[in-house]
C-alpha positions in Angstrom: 150.8 41.1 122.7 154.4 41.3 121.5 157.2 40.4 124.2 158.2 43.4 125.8 155.4 45.7 125.2 153.7 44.8 128.5 154.8 46.7 131.5 154.2 43.5 133.3 157.0 41.9 131.3 159.5 44.4 132.3 162.1 43.6 135.0 161.1 44.8 138.5 163.8 47.1 139.0 162.9 49.0 135.7 159.4 49.2 136.6 160.4 50.7 140.0 162.7 52.9 138.4 159.9 54.3 136.2 157.5 54.6 139.0 160.0 56.6 141.0 160.8 59.0 137.8 156.8 59.6 137.6 156.4 60.7 141.1 159.7 62.8 140.9 157.9 64.3 138.0 154.5 64.9 139.7 156.5 66.5 142.7 158.6 68.8 140.6 155.6 70.1 138.9 153.5 70.8 142.2 156.6 72.7 143.3 156.8 74.6 140.1 153.0 75.5 140.6 153.4 76.5 144.4 156.4 78.8 143.2 154.3 80.8 140.7 154.4 84.6 141.0 152.2 87.4 141.7 150.9 90.4 140.1 153.7 92.4 138.1 154.6 95.6 139.4 153.8 98.5 137.4 157.3 98.7 136.5 157.6 95.2 135.0 154.5 95.9 133.2 155.7 99.0 131.6 159.1 97.1 130.6 156.9 94.7 129.0 155.2 97.1 127.0 158.1 99.0 125.7 159.4 95.5 124.2 156.2 95.0 122.1 155.0 96.7 119.1 151.9 98.8 119.1 149.3 96.2 119.5 146.5 96.7 117.1 144.2 94.4 115.6 140.8 92.9 116.3 138.6 90.4 117.9 138.8 87.6 115.6 136.4 84.8 114.6 136.5 83.3 111.1 133.7 83.9 108.8 133.1 80.4 108.8 132.2 80.0 112.4 129.2 81.1 114.3 131.1 81.0 117.8 133.9 79.5 119.6 132.7 75.9 119.6 132.5 76.1 115.7 136.0 77.8 115.6 137.5 75.0 117.5 135.8 71.9 117.1 137.6 69.1 115.0 134.8 69.1 112.5 134.7 72.7 111.8 138.2 74.0 112.5 139.0 75.8 109.2 142.8 76.5 108.9 142.4 77.6 104.9 139.8 80.4 105.9 142.0 81.3 108.8 145.0 81.6 107.0 143.4 83.8 104.1 141.7 86.1 106.6 144.8 86.6 108.7 146.7 87.4 105.4 144.3 90.4 105.1 144.8 91.5 108.7 148.5 91.2 107.9 148.0 93.6 104.9 146.3 96.1 107.3 149.4 96.4 109.7 147.5 94.3 112.6 150.1 93.0 115.1 147.7 91.2 117.4 144.4 89.5 117.7 142.0 88.6 120.6 140.6 85.2 120.2 138.0 83.4 122.3 138.7 79.9 123.6 136.1 77.3 125.1 136.4 75.0 127.8 134.2 72.4 126.1 136.5 71.4 123.2 139.4 70.8 126.2 137.0 68.5 127.9 136.0 66.7 124.7 139.6 66.0 123.5 142.6 68.1 125.1 145.0 66.6 122.9 143.1 67.5 119.7 142.3 71.0 120.8 145.7 71.8 121.8 146.9 70.5 118.2 144.4 72.8 116.8 145.8 75.7 118.9 149.1 74.9 117.6 148.2 75.2 114.1 146.3 78.4 114.8 149.4 80.0 116.4 151.5 78.8 113.6 149.3 80.7 111.1 148.9 83.7 113.0 153.0 83.8 113.3 153.6 83.4 109.7 151.5 86.4 109.2 153.6 88.3 112.0 150.5 88.5 114.2 150.5 87.7 118.1 147.6 86.4 119.9 145.7 87.5 123.1 143.8 84.4 124.3 140.1 84.9 126.2 139.7 82.0 128.5 136.1 82.7 129.8 133.3 84.7 128.3 130.2 85.6 130.1 128.3 87.2 127.0 125.2 85.7 124.9 123.9 82.2 125.3 124.4 80.7 128.5 123.8 77.0 127.3 126.8 75.9 125.3 126.8 72.4 123.6 129.2 70.4 121.8 128.6 69.0 118.2 126.9 71.0 115.4 126.0 74.4 116.2 122.6 76.0 114.9 122.9 78.1 111.6 122.7 81.7 111.8 119.5 83.6 112.4 118.8 86.0 109.7 119.4 89.6 110.6 120.6 89.1 114.2 123.7 90.2 115.7 125.9 87.2 117.0 122.8 84.6 117.1 124.8 81.8 117.7 127.6 83.2 120.4 127.8 81.1 123.5 129.1 81.7 127.3 132.0 79.8 128.7 131.3 78.4 131.2 127.6 78.0 130.8 125.2 79.1 133.3 124.9 75.4 134.7 128.6 75.8 136.1 128.6 79.1 136.9 125.8 79.3 139.2 127.1 76.5 141.2 130.4 77.6 142.6 131.2 74.1 144.0 131.4 73.2 140.2 134.1 76.0 139.4 136.8 73.7 140.2 135.7 71.4 137.3 137.3 74.3 135.1 140.8 74.2 136.8 142.2 71.3 134.2 141.0 73.5 131.3 142.8 76.7 132.6 145.9 74.9 133.7 146.3 72.6 130.8 146.1 75.5 128.4 148.3 78.0 130.0 151.0 75.5 130.9 151.3 74.5 127.5 151.6 78.0 126.3 153.2 79.9 129.5 156.3 80.6 127.8 155.2 80.8 123.9 156.0 84.1 122.4 153.4 83.8 120.0 151.0 84.3 123.0 151.3 87.9 124.0 148.5 88.1 126.5 146.0 86.0 128.5 142.5 87.8 129.0 140.9 85.8 131.7 137.1 86.8 131.3 135.3 88.8 128.9 132.6 91.0 130.6 132.0 88.1 133.2 129.1 90.2 134.9 127.3 90.9 131.7 123.4 89.8 132.4 122.6 89.8 128.6 119.4 91.8 129.2 118.8 92.3 125.5 119.1 88.7 124.8 119.0 85.8 127.4 118.7 87.9 130.5 115.8 85.7 131.7 118.3 82.9 132.0 120.9 84.8 134.0 121.3 84.5 137.7 120.6 87.5 139.8 123.8 87.0 141.7 125.8 86.7 138.4 128.3 89.2 139.3 129.0 87.8 142.5 129.4 84.1 141.0 131.5 85.6 138.2 133.6 87.2 140.7 134.3 83.7 142.5 135.4 82.3 139.5 137.5 85.0 138.4 139.3 85.1 141.5 140.0 81.3 141.1 141.1 81.9 137.5 143.7 84.5 138.4 145.0 82.0 141.0 145.5 79.2 138.6 147.4 81.3 136.2 149.6 82.9 139.0 150.3 79.2 140.1 151.4 78.3 136.8 154.0 81.0 136.6 152.6 82.2 133.1 155.3 84.4 131.5 152.7 86.8 129.7 151.0 89.4 131.3 147.5 88.9 132.7 144.3 91.1 132.3 140.6 91.2 132.7 138.8 94.1 131.0 136.7 96.6 132.9 133.5 97.6 130.7 130.9 99.0 132.8 130.1 101.2 135.9 131.6 104.4 137.3 135.2 104.6 136.9 135.7 108.3 138.3 137.5 106.7 141.2 138.6 103.3 142.5 135.8 103.6 145.4 133.2 103.7 142.7 134.0 100.9 140.9 131.9 97.8 140.8 133.2 94.9 143.1 134.3 93.0 140.0 135.8 96.0 138.2 137.7 96.9 141.5 139.2 93.3 141.5 140.1 93.2 137.7 142.0 96.6 138.2 143.9 95.3 141.2 144.8 91.9 139.8 145.5 92.7 136.1 149.2 93.2 135.0 148.0 95.7 132.3 144.8 97.4 132.3 142.3 96.6 129.6 139.0 98.2 128.9 136.0 98.4 126.6 134.7 101.4 124.9 132.3 101.9 122.1 131.5 105.4 122.7 132.5 108.4 120.8 136.2 109.9 121.0 135.5 112.4 123.6 134.1 109.4 126.0 136.6 107.0 125.1 139.6 109.8 126.0 137.7 110.2 129.1 137.6 106.6 130.1 141.2 106.0 129.3 142.1 109.2 131.2 140.5 107.7 134.2 142.6 104.4 134.0 145.8 106.2 133.4 145.9 107.0 137.2 147.1 103.2 137.7 150.3 103.8 135.8 149.9 100.8 133.8 150.0 100.0 130.1 146.4 100.3 128.7 144.5 98.1 126.2 141.1 98.7 124.6 140.1 95.2 124.0 136.8 96.1 122.4 135.8 99.4 120.3 134.2 100.3 117.0 130.3 100.4 116.3 130.0 102.7 113.6 126.4 104.0 114.2 127.0 105.0 117.8 130.4 107.1 117.0 132.9 104.9 117.7 134.8 104.7 114.4 138.4 103.8 113.0 138.8 107.4 112.4 139.7 109.2 114.8 139.8 106.7 117.5 142.6 104.6 116.1 145.0 107.7 115.7 144.2 108.7 119.3 145.1 105.2 120.5 148.4 105.1 118.5 149.3 108.7 119.8 149.0 107.4 123.4 150.2 103.8 122.6 147.0 102.1 124.1 146.3 98.9 122.2 143.3 98.6 120.3 141.2 95.8 119.2 138.1 96.4 117.2 135.2 94.0 117.3 134.7 91.9 114.1 136.8 91.5 111.0 135.1 89.5 108.1 131.2 89.7 107.6 130.6 85.8 108.5 128.1 83.6 110.3 128.4 85.8 113.4 126.5 88.7 111.8 128.0 91.4 113.7 127.4 94.0 111.0 123.9 94.2 112.6 123.5 96.4 115.7 122.8 94.9 119.3 119.3 96.1 119.1 118.5 93.5 116.2 117.5 91.2 119.0 114.4 93.4 119.5 114.3 94.1 115.6 115.9 91.8 113.4 117.1 93.1 110.1 115.7 91.9 106.9 118.3 93.3 104.7 122.0 94.7 105.3 121.9 97.5 107.4 122.8 101.0 105.7 125.7 101.2 108.3 127.6 98.1 109.4 127.9 98.0 113.0 131.0 96.0 113.0 133.6 94.4 110.6 135.8 95.5 107.9 135.6 93.1 104.9 133.2 91.3 103.2 133.5 87.5 102.9 135.3 87.7 99.4 138.0 90.2 101.3 136.6 93.3 99.6 136.6 96.3 101.9 133.1 97.4 103.4 134.6 101.0 103.2 138.0 101.2 101.0 138.8 104.6 102.5 138.5 103.0 105.9 140.9 100.4 105.1 143.2 102.9 103.7 143.1 105.1 106.8 143.7 102.0 108.9 146.7 101.4 107.0 147.9 105.0 107.3 147.6 104.8 111.1 149.4 101.6 111.5 152.1 102.6 109.1 151.6 99.7 106.6 152.2 100.6 103.0 
């Protein structure tokens, strides 16, 4: 070891000074967390909304990734494909994308994960696209594992998508705090980053995946997920995040506040901006959005567009624009997630391309699935 590189070789006064500075830093960080704010007022949320462009885009996974792990792990992170595809998104006039994270890459290598997040945000910003990060997800495979991910199962919708956290953590509330480092680490790094537009805390946390992995789900999943969601909101509030927080309501009776599910009510009461999912036809989507307008906050539809069941770009996207409701369709490029196939492909896998795609806009080579649909999107976004 070279002289002067060992801490033991430093004069005592310098070592004491360094220790004191470290202690002050930890103390200051704890004060900062303690001073975190609460839920935004409706006025602050509206002021934020007025400063944004119309938030329109998609739920984004590159065609080369079957799930969140393959998207973010070092061995399979694919910035070249991401850059190409976000160029297509820019051409459509998209201003935002909803992107799912996962706690396992953070636990494996937090510094490397953040470098990849930085690169992703650089690419998105170069295409004038902001990002809504999703921290947790309650849908599909409840047994996520790091490493090489399985190949897509032919003809099956989202055959490899994984939950975050998996059931082994979710079903043990005493393990929920294991996720705090991931949440606080990510949000603290990007809490002031303008490229991050919104934090979506937990996607469909009470989804029991009855048509796919339902037999693995705990009977009290909604209760367990609510407990984790409550902690996650608290962790982000403590971190004094500058972007709005949301968690999207997606099921149940929305006709009054009292008829909401417990977790749905909590989502509404804690979200700075209200988000929701609707794969219904336009009339039903209007009804659902109308019920949520009573809360007097900006609205985002963070999942829509399933062609065979009546949720389409035309006329839904025009309605969202006219009412300044943010709109994120599911899927973008037909790839390893295979979301051109419908949900019921889990009961009857397809042997060929379906006659009508369920989700997605482009084929893998960038060719539009429906050129007229792409032109309609551009007309609505105002993209030349």
